[in-house]
Each structure stands twice: as structure tokens, then as C-alpha cells.
C-alpha atoms as an extended CHARMM CRD file, in Angstrom:
* protein
*
        77  EXT
         1         1  UNK       CA             85.4810000000      104.2780000000       87.7640000000  PROA      1               0.0000000000
         2         2  UNK       CA             88.3260000000      106.7650000000       87.8310000000  PROA      2               0.0000000000
         3         3  UNK       CA             88.5940000000      107.1040000000       91.5860000000  PROA      3               0.0000000000
         4         4  UNK       CA             88.5500000000      102.9110000000       91.8870000000  PROA      4               0.0000000000
         5         5  UNK       CA             91.9800000000      103.3920000000       89.6290000000  PROA      5               0.0000000000
         6         6  UNK       CA             93.0710000000      106.1250000000       91.9030000000  PROA      6               0.0000000000
         7         7  UNK       CA             92.4710000000      104.0600000000       94.7750000000  PROA      7               0.0000000000
         8         8  UNK       CA             94.3730000000      100.9160000000       93.3030000000  PROA      8               0.0000000000
         9         9  UNK       CA             97.0800000000      103.1160000000       92.0980000000  PROA      9               0.0000000000
        10        10  UNK       CA             97.4120000000      104.2000000000       96.0490000000  PROA      10              0.0000000000
        11        11  UNK       CA             97.4070000000      100.7030000000       97.1020000000  PROA      11              0.0000000000
        12        12  UNK       CA            100.1400000000       99.6750000000       94.7670000000  PROA      12              0.0000000000
        13        13  UNK       CA            102.2140000000      102.5750000000       95.2950000000  PROA      13              0.0000000000
        14        14  UNK       CA            101.9530000000      102.1370000000       98.8090000000  PROA      14              0.0000000000
        15        15  UNK       CA            102.9740000000       98.3190000000       98.8340000000  PROA      15              0.0000000000
        16        16  UNK       CA            106.0570000000       99.1870000000       96.3470000000  PROA      16              0.0000000000
        17        17  UNK       CA            107.0560000000      102.1760000000       99.1230000000  PROA      17              0.0000000000
        18        18  UNK       CA            106.8850000000       99.1170000000      102.0510000000  PROA      18              0.0000000000
        19        19  UNK       CA            108.8080000000       96.9930000000       99.6920000000  PROA      19              0.0000000000
        20        20  UNK       CA            111.5130000000       99.7190000000       99.6820000000  PROA      20              0.0000000000
        21        21  UNK       CA            111.7910000000      100.5440000000      102.7930000000  PROA      21              0.0000000000
        22        22  UNK       CA            112.4500000000       96.8500000000      103.8500000000  PROA      22              0.0000000000
        23        23  UNK       CA            115.0740000000       96.4370000000      100.9070000000  PROA      23              0.0000000000
        24        24  UNK       CA            117.1090000000       99.5080000000      102.2700000000  PROA      24              0.0000000000
        25        25  UNK       CA            116.8550000000       98.2980000000      105.8370000000  PROA      25              0.0000000000
        26        26  UNK       CA            118.6280000000       95.0040000000      104.2630000000  PROA      26              0.0000000000
        27        27  UNK       CA            121.5600000000       96.5240000000      102.4130000000  PROA      27              0.0000000000
        28        28  UNK       CA            125.0350000000       95.8520000000      103.0440000000  PROA      28              0.0000000000
        29        29  UNK       CA            125.8410000000       99.5080000000      102.6860000000  PROA      29              0.0000000000
        30        30  UNK       CA            127.0700000000      102.3690000000      105.1530000000  PROA      30              0.0000000000
        31        31  UNK       CA            124.6050000000      104.3320000000      107.6930000000  PROA      31              0.0000000000
        32        32  UNK       CA            125.2150000000      107.2940000000      105.5760000000  PROA      32              0.0000000000
        33        33  UNK       CA            124.5020000000      105.7200000000      102.3330000000  PROA      33              0.0000000000
        34        34  UNK       CA            121.2730000000      104.0940000000      103.8330000000  PROA      34              0.0000000000
        35        35  UNK       CA            120.2070000000      107.5020000000      105.1970000000  PROA      35              0.0000000000
        36        36  UNK       CA            120.6350000000      109.2830000000      102.1760000000  PROA      36              0.0000000000
        37        37  UNK       CA            118.0980000000      106.6220000000      100.4760000000  PROA      37              0.0000000000
        38        38  UNK       CA            115.8250000000      106.8120000000      103.3400000000  PROA      38              0.0000000000
        39        39  UNK       CA            115.5200000000      110.7520000000      102.4100000000  PROA      39              0.0000000000
        40        40  UNK       CA            115.0060000000      109.6180000000       98.7620000000  PROA      40              0.0000000000
        41        41  UNK       CA            112.3430000000      107.3530000000       99.9860000000  PROA      41              0.0000000000
        42        42  UNK       CA            110.6150000000      110.3660000000      102.2230000000  PROA      42              0.0000000000
        43        43  UNK       CA            110.6910000000      112.6980000000       99.3510000000  PROA      43              0.0000000000
        44        44  UNK       CA            108.8740000000      109.8770000000       97.1430000000  PROA      44              0.0000000000
        45        45  UNK       CA            106.3710000000      109.2350000000       99.8580000000  PROA      45              0.0000000000
        46        46  UNK       CA            105.6360000000      112.8280000000      100.1230000000  PROA      46              0.0000000000
        47        47  UNK       CA            104.8530000000      113.2960000000       96.5720000000  PROA      47              0.0000000000
        48        48  UNK       CA            102.4350000000      110.8340000000       96.7230000000  PROA      48              0.0000000000
        49        49  UNK       CA             99.9420000000      113.3620000000       98.2160000000  PROA      49              0.0000000000
        50        50  UNK       CA            100.1600000000      115.9080000000       95.2760000000  PROA      50              0.0000000000
        51        51  UNK       CA            101.3130000000      113.6670000000       92.2380000000  PROA      51              0.0000000000
        52        52  UNK       CA            100.4980000000      110.2160000000       92.5950000000  PROA      52              0.0000000000
        53        53  UNK       CA            101.1660000000      109.0860000000       89.2110000000  PROA      53              0.0000000000
        54        54  UNK       CA            104.5920000000      111.1220000000       88.9420000000  PROA      54              0.0000000000
        55        55  UNK       CA            105.4980000000      109.3170000000       92.6320000000  PROA      55              0.0000000000
        56        56  UNK       CA            104.8950000000      106.3680000000       91.5390000000  PROA      56              0.0000000000
        57        57  UNK       CA            107.3030000000      106.6380000000       88.5780000000  PROA      57              0.0000000000
        58        58  UNK       CA            110.1400000000      107.8320000000       90.5510000000  PROA      58              0.0000000000
        59        59  UNK       CA            109.5110000000      104.9450000000       92.8580000000  PROA      59              0.0000000000
        60        60  UNK       CA            110.1360000000      102.6580000000       89.9600000000  PROA      60              0.0000000000
        61        61  UNK       CA            113.2080000000      104.2490000000       89.2620000000  PROA      61              0.0000000000
        62        62  UNK       CA            114.4060000000      104.0160000000       92.8710000000  PROA      62              0.0000000000
        63        63  UNK       CA            113.9150000000      100.4120000000       92.7880000000  PROA      63              0.0000000000
        64        64  UNK       CA            115.4480000000       99.9480000000       89.3590000000  PROA      64              0.0000000000
        65        65  UNK       CA            118.4220000000      101.8320000000       90.9200000000  PROA      65              0.0000000000
        66        66  UNK       CA            118.0140000000       99.7430000000       93.7870000000  PROA      66              0.0000000000
        67        67  UNK       CA            118.4070000000       96.3800000000       91.5860000000  PROA      67              0.0000000000
        68        68  UNK       CA            121.2050000000       97.6240000000       89.4960000000  PROA      68              0.0000000000
        69        69  UNK       CA            122.9690000000       98.4800000000       93.2570000000  PROA      69              0.0000000000
        70        70  UNK       CA            123.6380000000      102.3130000000       91.8700000000  PROA      70              0.0000000000
        71        71  UNK       CA            123.1380000000      104.1150000000       95.3600000000  PROA      71              0.0000000000
        72        72  UNK       CA            123.6710000000      108.0560000000       95.8080000000  PROA      72              0.0000000000
        73        73  UNK       CA            126.8240000000      109.3430000000       97.3390000000  PROA      73              0.0000000000
        74        74  UNK       CA            126.3620000000      109.7770000000      101.0750000000  PROA      74              0.0000000000
        75        75  UNK       CA            126.8010000000      113.5230000000      100.6370000000  PROA      75              0.0000000000
        76        76  UNK       CA            124.2880000000      114.2240000000       98.2550000000  PROA      76              0.0000000000
        77        77  UNK       CA            120.3020000000      114.6140000000       98.8080000000  PROA      77              0.0000000000
């Protein structure tokens, strides 16, 4: 049963990551801002291998930042 919920969470996170990448590509931002956002997504993606639940929380915060149009400075990782 736990394995099923883990697989379900992987599926949800994968779908959400795909959505996040699409949204970042479509944003009217500078290339530096887009690269900074993409780096954040890559870090979240890598985190799914070690801490799926934590990565899911980070992804939700990232998506909320996109919704609120709060983007990182181009110079920050």
C-alpha cells in the first residue's frame, strides 16, 4: 500500500515538474531570469531522487512563487 502511494506521489511530482518547466519557458522574462528559474527546477528534480516528499514541497513553493510572479534575481542561484 505504501509503495502505491509513493508511486502516485512520483507521478504527481513528475506532472507538476513538467508543468513548471512549460510555465518557465513561456514566461516573459530575461534569459538570465529564465536560466535562474530553470536551475531551481533542476535542483528540485535532483532532490526527488533522495527526498520525494521534500522535493514535492519545494516544487509547490516554486509554483506559488511563479503564481505570485516572484522570480529570483538573475545573479542568485
